[in-house]
N, C-alpha and C positions, 0 to 999 in steps of 0.2 A: 611613362611614355608608351611602353608596350601595350598596357591595358587600353589606353586611348586609341592606339592604332587598330587593336582588335575590334573595338566598338565601332570605329569608322568603317572598317571593312565589312562588318556584319550589316551595318545600315546600308551600305552600298549594294550588298547582295539583295537585301529586302527591296530596295528601290528598283533594281533590275527586274526582280520577280514581279513587283506590282506593275511596272511599266510594260512588261511583256504581254499583259492582257490586251494592249491596244496595238500590237504589231502582229505580223503574220506568223503562222505556225513554224516556218523554217527557222526564223530568227530565234524563237523560243527554244527550239530543239538545240540550236547551237549554243545558246546561253546555258541550257541545262547540262549539256555535256561538259562545258567548261567548269561549272560549279562542282558537279560530281557528288553532291550530297542530297539531291532531291530523290525521295523514295518513289516506289512504283505507284502507290496509292495517291500520293500527292501529284504525281505526273498525270494520272488519269483525271483527277479533279480539275487540274489546270487545263487540260485539253477540252473538257466539257465546257469550261468557261469561255474558251477561245471560240467555240462554235456559236455562242450567243452574239446576236447583233446589237451593237450599242446604239443608243438613241442619239441621232444627230440630224441636222437639217440637210436635206439633199441639195447638192450644188445647183441643180436645175431649178429647184424651187426658189433658191436664193436669187438666181438669175431673174426669175419672173417676179420676185418680190410679192409672193402670194401667201406666204405663211404668216398668219396673225401671231404676233408676239415674237417672231424671230428677230425683229429689230425693235428698238425702244422708241420708235417715233410715233406710234399710233396712240390715240387717246384711249384711256381705259374704257371698257364697255360699260355704258350707262344702263341703269334699269329703265323699265318702261315709264315709270313716274318721273324719273329724272329727265328723260328725253322729252316728255310732255311739258315739264316745267321749263326746260330750256327752249322748247318751241314757243311757249308763252312769252319768254324773254325776247325772242327774235322779233315779235310784233313791235316791241318798243325800240328796237335798234336797227333791224334790217329792213323792215317793210314800211316804216313810217313815210318815207319819201314816195314810194309807189302808191301808198294808201291815200295820200292827200292829192293825187293827180286829178281826181274829179272836180277839184276846186277851179281848175283853169283850162282843162283840155279843150272842151267844146267851145268855150269863149274865144280861145285863140284860133281854133280851126275855122270857125265861122266869121272871124274877122278878116279872113282872106277869101272865103267863099260865101256868098250870100245864100240864104235859104229861099229857094223859089218853088220847090216841090218836095214831096216826101222822099224822092230819090236822093236828094242832097243829104237829108238826115240819116236815112238808112245806109247810104254809102259811107258816110263818115263814121257811123256806128260800127259798121262791118269792118272798116279799116282798124279801128281801135281794138275791137274784139280779137281779130286775128293777129294783130301785133302782140297783144298780151299772150295769146295762146302759143304763138310760135317762138317768141324770144325768151321771156322769163320762164314759161312753163316747159315747152319742149326742149329748148336749147340749154337753159341753165339747170333746171331741176333734174333732167335725165342725162345730160351729157357733160356740161362744163364743170359742175360740182364734183364729179368723179375724177377729174383731172387735177387733183390737188397734190401738193408737195408735202407729204407727211402731215396732213391736216391743215396746211396753210394754203390760202387762196390769194388771187391777185396776179397781175401780169408778171411781176418779178418772180413769184413762186413758180409760175408756169415756165418761165425762162430757165430757172434753176433746175427744174425737172427735166427739161429738154437737154440741157447741158450735161446732166449726169449720165445720159444714155447715148449722147453723141458729142464728139469733140468739136463743138461749135462755139464754145465760150470765148468771149473777148475779155472776160473778167476772171479773177481768181475765184473759183467755186469748188471747194473741197469739203465734203461732209463725211461723217462716219460711214454712211451707207456706201460711199464710193469704194471702200476697201473690200466690200463683200461681192462686188460685181466682177465677174471674170472677164478677161480680155479676149478669149477665144470665141470664134463664131460657130454657131450651131447650124446644122442643115435644117433649113426652115421648111415646115411641112405645108404651109398654106400660101396662096397667092398674095393675100393681104400682107403677111409678114415679109414676103419677098419684096413687095412694093415699098414697105416701110424701110427695109434695108437699103434699097436703091436711093430713096430720098435721104436717108441718113448719110450714105456715102457722098451724095451730091452736095449736101450741106458741109460736110467735113473737108471736101477738096476745094470748094470755092470760097475764098475769103470775102468776096462781095456779098454772098448770101449771109455769111456770119454777121457782117456789119449791118446789113439790112434788117436782120432779125433783132439785133440789139436796138437799132433805131426805132423799130416798131414797138418794142417793149417800153422804151423811154417815152415814146409818143402816147402810148396807152396809159402809162402812169401819169403823165402830165394832164391828160384829159380827165382822169379820175379826180385829180386835185382841182382842176377847173370846175368839175361837177360839184365838188365839195364846197366851192365858193358860190356858184350860181344857184344851186338847189335850196340852201337855207334862205337866201334872199328872196327867191320867188315864192317859196312855200309860206313863209311868215307874212310877206306882203299881201299875198292873195287872201289869206285868212282874215287879216285885219281890215282889208278893203271892204269887207261886208258891212262895216259900220257906216260907210258913206251913204248907203241907202236907208239905214235904220235910224240914224241920229242926225237931226237937222244941224247944219253948220260944221259937221265933221268933215273937213276938207282934206286935200291931198297932203298938206304939210303935217297935219295931225296924224294921218295914217303912217307917213314916213317916220315920224318921231316915235310913235308907239312901236313900230316894227323894229327900230334900232334898240329900244329898251329891251324888247323880248329877246333879240339876238345876243345882247350883252349877258342877260340872265342865262341863256342857253349855254353859252361857251364858258360861263363861270362855274357851272356844275360838272364839267367834264372830268375834273380831277378826282371825283368820287369813284370813277371806274365804270366800265361797260356793264358789269353785272348789276351794280346798284342802280345805275341809270336805267338799265333795262327793266328791272323790277319796279322802278318808280314810274316809268313811262308806259309799261305794258298794259296796265288796267285802262288807262285813258285811250290807248290805241284799240284795245278790245272793244270798248264802248263806241269808238269811232267806226270801226268796221261793222259792228252790229247796227249802228245808226244809219250809215249810208246804204247798207244792204236792205234794211227795213223800209227806208224812205223810197229807195228804188223800186221795191216790190209794190209799195203803195201807189206810186206814180204809174207803174205798168197797169195795175188793175183799174185805176181811176181814169186815166187819160187815153191810152191806146195800147192794147195788148198785141196789136199787129206788128209792133216793133220787133217781135221775135223773128220776123222775116229776115232781119239783118244777119242771121246765121248763114244765110245763103250768100256765098262769096261773089255771086254774079252782080250784086249791088255795088261792089268795088269797081267792076268794069264799067257799069253804067255811070258811076260817080265821075270817073276820069273821062268818059266819053262826053259827058254833059258839060264839064267845067274846064276841060283841056289843061292849059298851063296853070290856071289857078288851083287846080286839084293838086298839082305837083308842089306848088307853094304851100298848100295846106298840110303837106306831110311833115313840115316843121312843127306844126301843132300836134299832129298825131303821135309823133315820137315822144311827146311829153308824157304820154300815158305809161311809159316804161322808165321814167326817170328813177334812178337809183337801182335799176335791175342789176347793174354791175356790182352793187354792194352785196348781193347774194353770194358772189364768189369772193370778193375782196374781204368780207367779214367772216369768212369761213373759219379763220383761226380763233375767232371769239366764241364760236359755237360748234356744235357737231353737225355733220352732214344731214343726218336723219331729222334733226330738229328743224332745220331750214326747209327741208322738203315737206315735212308734215304741215308746218304753219302755212306755207304757200298753197298747198294743194287743198286743204280742208277749210281754210279761213279766208286768205287773201283773194284767191282767184274767184270763188263764188260771190263774195261781197262786192268786188270790183265789177263783175259782170252785171249784177243786179243794179248797181249804182249807175252805170252807163246806160243800161236799158231804160231805167227810170227817167234819166235826163232826156234821152231821145224821145221817150213817150210824151214828156212835157213839151218839148220843142215842136212836136207834131201838132199840138193844139195852140201853142203860144210861140210862134217863130220869132216874135219881136223881143223876147226875153233872153237874147243870146249873151249879152254882156254879163248878166247876173244869173245865169241859168241855174247854178247850184243853189244859191240862197232863195231864188224865186220859186224853185221846185219844192222847197221845204215847207210843210204846213205851218201856218202862221203861229199856232200855239207852240210849236217846237223850235221857233227861230232862235231864241236866246240860248236854250240848252245846246243846240247844235252849234251855235256860234262859239260858245265857250269851249266845247269839245274840239271844234275845228281849230281854234287858236292853239290849244295844247297839242293837237295832232300835228299842226304845222311846225311847232317847236321840236316835236319828236321826229318829224320827217327829216330834219337836218341831221339827226343823230346817225342815220345810216351812212351818209357820205363822210361825216366826221370820223367815225370809227374806221371806215374803209381807207381814208387818207392816212390815218395813223399806221395801219397795217402796211400799206404800200411804202411809206417812208421808212419804216423799220426794215423791210425787205431790201430796199434800195441801199440803205446803209450797210447791211450785211454783205452786199455784193460790191461795195466800194463806189457806188454811183451817187452818193449823197454825203454831205459833210456830217461828221459825227456830232451827235447832240444827245441830251439827256432823255432817257426813256424810263418811265415809271411803270412797273408791272403792278396792276391793281387787283390781281387775283392770285391766291395761293394755289388754286387748283388748275386753272387754264393759263398757260404761258402766253397765249395769243392776246389776252386782254391787257392792253397797254394804254398809256397816256403820254403824249409828247407835248410838254408845255409850250415850247416855242412855236410849234406848228399850230397848236390850238389858238394862240393869240394872233398869229398871222392870219388864220382863216377868219377870225372875228373881225379884224381890221378890214380885210378885203370885202367881207359881206356888208359891213357898214358903208364902205365906199360905193359898192354896187347899188345898194338901196338908195343912198343919197343922190347918186347920179341919174339912175334910170327913173325912179319914182313911180313906176308903173309896171304892173304884172305883165301886161302885153309886151312891153318893150324888152323885159328880161326874157320872156318866153321866146320872142323872136331871136334874141341873141343866143339863147340855148339851142334852138332848132338849127340855126345856121352853124353854130360851133360844133354840134354833135351830129 
């Protein structure tokens, strides 16, 4: 028993000595005097060790959450080739919806405004160009994508991020990161931060603002789910409708039936996961973007290169001045050019921020601009081809290849909002705003790539109902424009 006591006492002494490296010098001196058997040389060595600064994360940096790797929520840094490969995947998942918008935008816009002069064409084109430049490019690429919650995007992720820094939550929302944020207030050095603190205090004190914030989040999520129903229906139906002018006797019933078959196939392959579906769809979307960009450039050169004047926003003013209330009604068609733009943020958990930015900036944006310029140039010479402007502007020799690619692209277009719906439902379940249901993680590397069977089949049934009831791309587009 005595030997065991001596061993325990020696271990305790060693523990005190080792722990003393992490406390201030006065406490060490007090411990050293109490032990009484620390030599002069050992005391000098210990004092030199105490002068060394230990590596630790500064509390102010934790407050700002700016130290990479101080928290385990960030995705690992990807190599350049991995980022490029992921950007290629985003073409098949994120940008399919926006990429297929040239199929129906101008046909819907000019169903409300007739083409009487070149001002109508240039004004509508200018509206489309600046809508794409301001919302997906300026707003999402440079601002919204950076407001993510540990790599997750979507309305609930943004709400969770707000609730972590301000006491405005009406839902239970505790994460590991909450423990690292201090409760004291710093003296803010800038006017912007002082304004942010005033807004934060206003939100925390007023319960009506808290409830309004939650209602806006729920409304935004509901609109994304609604977009996930309308978008696949409209994209697939618009692609298949090209057969009505190419095959004699191919009526509306045949178009609706073929669209329903394609929708069933689309939703049946979702269980393979976002990554596999992305690699499966990405080559077809890459061909699609290359195709619409090339055809657009061809139409610009062949028909009317002066459509480049639409870069002047003055034509927007002239368009509204000329068409009055009809121009406002046409905005429902203009907004179709950015269908699926919200998927850039909602699908952020499936990919990295850089991959989404690179794909849009260097592939999606220039190809869409060329496509819309080309259709406008064709309309300048053939204003009567409004209803089938996309397929009529395609050279006759390329009609069938483009039709096949357009059909695949329309299927892929639906993928953006399907993946976004999965992400939003998962986030709402995490915050207790949605019933619990089975979630399947389809990737070992990225936790955001998920599949929810019940939601998948629900979306499929709703899309089939929409196609069967509306039976027309224009009617669905009108519903989309009025809804959003």
